[in-house]
C-alpha positions as CSV (number, residue, x, y, z in Angstrom):
1,M,149.8,87.1,176.3
2,T,148.3,83.7,176.2
3,L,149.7,80.5,174.9
4,F,147.2,78.5,172.9
5,R,146.4,74.9,172.4
6,I,145.8,73.6,168.9
7,D,142.0,73.3,169.2
8,E,141.8,77.0,170.3
9,I,143.9,78.0,167.4
10,R,141.7,76.2,164.9
11,K,138.6,78.0,166.3
12,M,140.2,81.4,165.5
13,S,139.6,83.3,162.3
14,A,142.5,83.8,159.9
15,S,142.9,87.4,160.9
16,E,143.0,86.5,164.6
17,R,145.7,83.9,164.0
18,N,147.8,86.5,162.1
19,E,147.4,89.0,164.9
20,E,148.4,86.4,167.5
21,L,151.4,85.3,165.4
22,E,152.7,88.8,165.1
23,S,152.3,89.3,168.9
24,L,154.1,86.1,169.6
25,L,157.0,86.9,167.3
26,K,157.4,90.3,169.1
27,D,157.4,88.5,172.5
28,L,159.9,86.0,171.3
29,M,162.2,88.8,170.0
30,R,161.9,90.6,173.3
31,E,162.7,87.4,175.3
32,R,165.7,86.6,173.1
33,G,166.9,90.2,173.5
34,V,166.9,89.8,177.2
35,I,168.9,86.6,176.9
36,A,171.4,88.1,174.4
37,T,172.2,91.1,176.6
38,G,173.2,88.8,179.4
39,G,170.0,89.2,181.4
40,S,168.1,86.5,183.1
41,P,164.6,85.9,181.7
42,D,161.7,85.9,184.2
43,N,160.6,82.5,183.0
44,P,163.3,80.5,181.1
45,G,160.7,78.0,179.7
46,R,158.7,80.8,178.1
47,V,160.9,80.9,175.0
48,G,160.2,77.3,174.3
49,E,156.5,77.7,174.8
50,I,156.3,80.7,172.6
51,R,158.2,78.9,169.8
52,K,155.8,75.9,170.1
53,T,152.7,78.2,169.9
54,I,154.2,79.9,166.8
55,A,154.7,76.5,165.2
56,R,151.1,75.5,166.1
57,I,149.7,78.7,164.5
58,K,151.8,78.2,161.3
59,T,150.7,74.5,161.1
60,V,147.0,75.6,161.2
61,Q,147.6,78.3,158.6
62,R,149.3,75.8,156.3
63,E,146.4,73.3,156.8
64,A,143.9,76.0,155.9
65,A,145.9,76.9,152.8
66,R,146.2,73.3,151.7
67,S,142.5,72.7,152.1
68,G,141.8,75.7,149.8
69,G,140.2,77.9,152.4
70,A,141.5,80.9,154.1
71,G,140.5,79.6,157.4
72,R,137.4,80.1,159.5
């Protein structure tokens, strides 16, 4: 699972962005589950990084929708 920068996300196709978004949401749910059960996450900063990457993907999706295109 890779965390992406905004320029990498913009180079993806719309379907690739959707796949990555689904994967990130699953990873976030898994990490939050570990925390909720009282466990200690392997990397505590990972939750924040996943959330930021999700926000970046959603931002690019919204930009593509506003510009009238479905993305690249």
